[in-house]
N, C-alpha and C positions, 0 to 999 in steps of 0.2 A: 587332740585329746589331751585331758590332764595327765601329769606324769604319775600321779600317786592313785592310779587305778589299782583294783584288787590284783593281788598276786597269791600264789599258793602259799599258805601258812598252816602251821599246826596249832595255832592259838584260836580257840573258839570264840573268844571275845572279839578279835579282830575280824573274824568271819561275820559275826553279828553285826558289827559296826559297819563293814563293808555292805551288806545287805541293806542296812537302814539308808546309807548314804548313796550308793550306787545301783541297788536293785538286785545286786548278786555278790557272792562271796566264793572263794576257793579254798575248800578244806583239805589240804594235803594229808594223804595217808588215812583218809576216813574208812577205806577198805583195804585191809592188809592180809597178808598171808597168815594162817593157811587158807582162810575164807576167800580171799581174793583169787587164788589159783583154782579153787574148787568151782567158784562161780564162773570164771572165765572158760575154763575147760567145758563145763556143762552147757554153757551158752553157745559156744562155738560149735559144739557137736550138734545141739538142737538146731542151730540155724542150718548146718550143713545138711542134716537129715531132712528138714522141711524143704529145702531146696531140691535135693535128690528126689524126693517123693512127690513134687509138684505141689506142695502146700504153701510155698514161699509167698510172702506179700512183699511187692517190690514197687517202690515209688521213687520219687526224685527226678522223674523225667518231665518234659514240658506239659503233659497232660495227666500225670500221675502225682501231683503234689498232694500231700496229706490234707484231707479234708474236702477234696474234690470228689465226693463220692458220687454225685449225679451229673448226668450229661445236661446238654442244653434244654432238653425237654423234661427235666426233672426225674428222670428214671435213674435208679440205683444201677451202678455199673461195676460190680465187683470184679468181673473178669478183666478190668482195665488194669488192675494193680498186679501185672506180671511183667517179667522181662520180655516176653514175647510182644508186649504192647508198649515197650519203651521204659518200664521201670528199671532203675538202677540201684538204689539202696534197698536193703533188706530190713524189715521189721519183724520182730519175733514178739508175739503177743502173749498175754496172760502167763507170764513166768512163774508164779507161785504154783501152778498146775504141772511144771516141767522139770522140777528137780527140788530135792530137800534144801539144797544150798541156798536157793532164793528165799526160802522161808527164814532162814538164819540171817539174811540180810535185814529183814523186818525186825530183828531184835537188837540192831546196833544203837546202843542208848545215845551216844553222841550225835547220831543222825537225828533222833527224835528231839534231842534238845534244840537243834537248829529249826526243825519243823515248828515246834512249840513257840519259838521266838516270833514266828510270823503269824501262825494261826491260833495260838492259845492253847488252852488245855485239852480241848476235843477236836478231833479231826478224823477224816476217813482216807483211806487209800483210793485214789481215783482210777490210777493205772499203774501197772508196773510192767514194763516191756523193754525192748532193746531197739536201737536203731543202728545199723551197721552202714556207715557212709562209704561207699565204694568209688573208685575212681570213675570219673565221668559224671557223677551225679550233680545236679544243678542245685544252687542255694535255694533254701526254703524261703517262702514269703515271710516278712517280718509280722508277727503276730503276738498277742498276749495269750496266756493259758487261762484268762477268765474273760474271753471275748464276749461271753453270754452276760456279763454284768452291764446293766444299764449305766450310761454316763450321766452325770448332772445335766439337768436341762433348764431352760428358760421358763419362767411363768407365763402361761397363756400358749405355750407351743405344745403340740401334740407329739409326744415321742413315739418311736416305732414300738409297738406292743412287744412284750418280752417273748410271747409265743410265736412272734414272726422273725426273730433273729435267727440267723444261720452264721456259719464261720466266715461267710464272704458278705453277709448283709447284717450290719448292726447300726445302732443309733449313734451317728457321728454327726453332730451339729456344727457345721463349718462356720456358723455366724454366732456361736456362743462367745461373747466378748471377753470373759474371764474364765481361764482354766485353772485357777487356783483351788478351785473345789476338787478334791481328791476322790478317786475311787478308793474304796477301802479294799485292803488285800484279802481276798476270799479264797483264793488258792495259793498254796506255797509255791505253786507251779512245780518246778522239777528239782529232784535231787538227782543230778546226772552224774553217775559213776563213770569215770574215765578208765576203760578197761585196756587201753594202750594210751601211750602219750598222745595228748591233744596238742595239735599245732595249728597256726594259721593255715599252712599249706595243705593239711590233711582234712580240712573241714570242721576244725573245732567250732563249737557252737558260737554263733555271732550275736552279740548283744549290743543294745544302744544304752551305754551308761547313764543312769538317772533318769531314764525315760519312764520308771514306775511312778515318777512324780509329775508326769505330763498332764495328768487329769483327763486323758482320753485314750482311745485305741489308736494304732498306727492306721493311717489312711493311704492305701495303695497309690492314690493320685498325688497327693501333696507330700508324701513321705517317701517316695520312691528312691530318692538320692540321699537319704539320711546316713550319716556316717556311723558305722558299726565297727566293732573290735571283736577279734576271736578270743574266746576263753582257753587259755593254754595252760597245760599243767602235765606232771607226770602220771603214769598210770596209778591208780588207786586214789586220785584226787577226785573230790565231789564238787561239782559247780552246784551251788544252792542258790535258788533265785526266789525273788518275791514274784507272785503271780501277775503283776502288772507290768513287768519289764517287757520291752519289745525285743524279740530275739527269734532266731531261726538256725536251722542246720546250715553249715557252711558248705561250700563246694570243695570236694576232695581233688586236689590237683597232683596227688602222689601216686605211686604204683601199689600202695597197700591200703587195706580197709582201716577206717577208724571205727572203733567199736565203743559204743555207749550203752549203758544200762540205765534206764530212766524210771524213776518212780515220782509220780505226781500225787500230791495230797490236796484235799479240799476240806472246807469246813462241814460240820455234821449235818447242816441244814440243806445241803445241795446234793444233786444228783451226780454220782461218780460216772466216770467213762465206762467203767466195767460193772456189770451186775454180778458181784461176787457170789451172793447165795444161789444164783442159778448157774453160774460158769464154773465155779470150783468144784473139784472132786469132793464129794461129802465127806470122805475120810479126812481130808484136810480141815474142813470146818469142825468135824467133831473133835479133832486133836488139837485145834489151834489154842494158843495161850489166850488169856483175857485181852491182851493188847492186840493181838492179830484179829480177835473177833470184833472188836471195835473197829479196826481198820477195814475190815470186810463188810461193814455194814450191818452186823448182827446186833450192834448195842443200841437200845432204844434211848433216843436223846430227848429229854424233857417230854416224853409222849409221842415224839415222832418216830417213825419207822417200825411201829408196834404191828403185831398180827392179832392182837387180841386186847387183853388188860394192859393199860399204859405203865402199871407198876413193875411189870417184868423187866429184869435188866438186860438180859440177851434173848433174842428170838432163836427159834430152831426152825429151819427152813422145811423140814420134814414133819413138823408137828402140825396135826389137823386143829383147826379153830373150833370153838363152839358154834355148832350149826342150829338149824331150826328145831325148836322145841314145842311140844304140845302137852297140854294137861289130859290125862286119861280120864 
């Protein structure tokens, strides 16, 4: 691996340059006290409570890798994602519903500056969660966070239709002779906040530097032995990635947990992972700032996402639209 790979820095220009060149950058101190401690304490308490009350989502085992929601017969199997069925790592979903401190994270200006560098002026929050990698968890399969994006294809070849793509089945043409055609970045992928120190040993997120320029998604068969590096940094550092980079959670070989808080962003024309107008407490939606409303998918983007007249700037999920009318 090259010696000049990204390292933690407080220089946002360097982080942006690293994202462009390597597909990821490390912004040290992007989350600092007092917000850092408030977020960490609330996150750990929520995770412990969900585990104690039987609500924990646990994966990272041989049959509980993230995205493997269906069995060999195509059936949804939510019960599989528990410690009793081999899950090791714990995920905490929908953090904006679980504490005011998480909403404050959404107002970090320097984070938005980096997201805008990748996605531009308009974007949505796709997901906001935590991944707690515990000892004994397996490494995650390499993937991109825009696996749903069709790859360039050859004239005359019928590609896999977009509605038939899944997390394990996407259009990957092994006979495409030229991979210089790039997939455009449509997801900023993750802003991963390191809630404790990330190291190679404790499962720091593994990346393939420069893979965002590969022009394709990773193929489990031909890319199983590709070389990866761990994103390492002190607590409070944010790993910011281009959505095309090949990456995955590392295996935790220590005796303590590696705690990450993950925010994923996507362009305004894409479907986010979380349906926020339905999932969020309506008091949060009512009190959200204009920037938060845009991230939660309440902002109409050039006529898309509307519930009625396309000139409305923000929708209200509880507002009734114009219904059937009659002339008396």
